C-alpha positions as CSV (number, residue, x, y, z in Angstrom):
1,M,10.5,5.7,-10.8
2,T,8.2,5.7,-8.0
3,V,7.0,2.7,-5.9
4,F,3.4,2.9,-4.4
5,I,3.7,1.1,-0.9
6,D,0.8,-0.9,-0.1
7,S,-0.8,-1.3,3.5
8,N,0.4,-5.2,3.9
9,I,4.1,-4.1,3.6
10,I,3.9,-1.7,6.4
11,I,1.9,-4.0,8.6
12,A,4.3,-6.9,8.0
13,L,7.1,-4.6,8.7
14,L,5.7,-3.2,12.1
15,N,4.3,-6.7,13.3
16,S,7.0,-9.2,13.8
17,R,4.4,-11.9,14.2
18,D,3.2,-11.5,10.4
19,K,4.1,-14.3,8.1
20,N,5.6,-11.6,6.0
21,H,7.9,-9.7,8.4
22,S,11.0,-10.7,7.2
23,R,10.3,-10.1,3.4
24,A,8.7,-6.8,4.2
25,K,12.1,-5.5,5.9
26,E,14.1,-7.2,2.9
27,L,11.8,-5.3,0.4
28,L,12.0,-2.0,2.3
29,E,15.8,-2.2,2.4
30,E,16.0,-3.0,-1.5
31,L,13.7,0.0,-2.0
32,K,16.4,2.4,-0.6
33,E,18.4,1.9,-3.6
34,P,18.6,5.0,-5.8
35,K,17.6,3.2,-8.6
36,F,14.0,2.5,-7.6
37,G,13.2,6.5,-6.5
38,M,10.7,7.5,-4.6
39,R,8.4,5.7,-2.2
40,I,4.8,7.0,-1.9
41,T,1.6,5.9,-0.4
42,N,-1.9,7.7,0.6
43,D,-4.6,8.3,3.2
44,Y,-6.5,4.9,2.1
45,V,-3.4,2.8,2.9
46,L,-2.9,4.9,6.3
47,D,-6.4,3.7,7.3
48,E,-5.7,0.0,6.7
49,V,-2.5,0.3,8.4
50,V,-3.9,1.7,11.5
51,T,-7.0,-0.3,11.7
52,T,-5.3,-3.5,11.0
53,L,-2.4,-3.0,13.3
54,W,-4.8,-2.0,16.1
55,M,-7.1,-5.0,15.5
56,H,-4.2,-7.7,15.5
57,T,-1.9,-6.4,18.1
58,H,-4.0,-4.2,20.5
59,R,-0.7,-2.0,21.0
60,K,-1.0,1.5,21.0
61,S,2.7,1.8,20.5
62,I,2.7,0.0,17.2
63,V,-0.2,2.0,15.8
64,N,1.5,5.0,17.0
65,K,4.9,4.1,15.4
66,A,3.0,3.4,12.1
67,Y,1.2,6.6,11.8
68,K,4.4,8.5,12.5
69,L,6.2,6.6,9.9
70,L,3.5,7.3,7.2
71,R,2.7,10.8,7.9
72,H,6.0,12.2,9.3
73,T,8.9,10.4,7.9
74,P,9.4,12.0,4.5
75,E,12.8,10.4,4.2
76,F,11.2,6.9,4.4
77,I,7.8,7.8,2.2
78,R,6.0,10.5,0.7
79,F,2.3,10.8,1.9
80,E,0.0,12.0,-0.3
81,H,-4.2,12.6,0.3
82,T,-6.8,11.0,-2.3
83,I,-8.3,13.7,-4.3
84,P,-12.1,13.6,-5.7
85,M,-10.8,12.7,-9.1
86,I,-9.1,9.6,-7.8
87,L,-12.4,8.8,-5.9
88,N,-14.2,9.1,-8.7
89,L,-11.9,6.7,-10.9
90,A,-12.0,4.2,-8.0
91,W,-15.4,4.2,-7.8
92,E,-15.7,3.3,-11.8
93,K,-13.0,0.8,-11.2
94,W,-14.9,-1.0,-8.2
95,D,-18.0,-0.9,-10.0
96,L,-16.3,-2.8,-12.9
97,F,-14.4,-5.1,-10.8
98,A,-17.7,-5.7,-8.9
99,K,-19.2,-7.4,-11.8
100,W,-16.4,-10.1,-11.7
101,P,-16.3,-12.0,-8.4
102,E,-13.3,-14.0,-9.3
103,K,-11.2,-10.6,-8.9
104,P,-12.8,-9.1,-5.8
105,L,-11.2,-5.8,-5.2
106,S,-11.9,-3.6,-2.0
107,F,-12.6,0.0,-2.8
108,T,-9.2,0.7,-1.3
109,D,-7.4,-1.3,-3.8
110,C,-9.3,0.6,-6.3
111,C,-8.2,3.8,-5.0
112,I,-4.5,2.3,-4.9
113,L,-5.0,1.5,-8.6
114,S,-6.5,5.0,-9.5
115,F,-3.6,6.7,-7.7
116,I,-1.3,4.5,-9.6
117,D,-2.5,5.4,-12.9
118,K,-3.0,9.0,-12.4
119,N,0.3,9.8,-10.9
120,D,2.6,7.8,-13.3
121,I,3.8,5.5,-10.5
122,T,6.0,2.6,-11.8
123,Y,5.4,-0.1,-9.3
124,L,3.2,-1.5,-6.5
125,A,4.8,-3.1,-3.6
126,T,2.3,-5.4,-2.0
127,F,1.8,-9.2,-0.8
128,D,-1.6,-8.9,-2.2
129,S,-2.0,-11.3,-5.3
130,D,-5.1,-9.7,-5.9
131,F,-3.1,-6.8,-8.1
132,S,-1.7,-9.6,-10.1
133,G,-2.0,-8.5,-13.8
134,L,-3.5,-5.2,-12.9
135,C,-0.2,-3.3,-12.4
136,N,3.6,-3.5,-12.1
137,L,4.3,-5.3,-8.8
138,M,7.3,-5.6,-6.8
139,S,7.0,-7.8,-4.1
140,G,6.8,-11.7,-3.1
141,C,3.3,-12.3,-4.2
142,P,2.6,-14.4,-7.2
């Protein structure tokens, strides 16, 4: 089993003022159990995490901590790069979802879904309800 970690989980974990801070800590503690297997994320999530933390906190120390956690802590999470095949599939997904404004997904969200599809990932850990019905969710989102 593999669990993909979305940006909002990391952002909530590192920003104590985030409304999901406690739940992120609980969820990541749960994910340490061997039954959940590996935790994974990618470069698009890293971009969202760093950008959002900087915009909301203006604290370089938190941004540095996030970068090191995602890029240099393999015992916490495996970091992967988004390859061209995933980008192509994400573009197709985005083009499809853009036709339905009631399900607005960002291109990054489409990259996450494509990454999950192509890497046989079991769950997505997220607080983003936009993913509901699109993949197996593991979180506090509806």
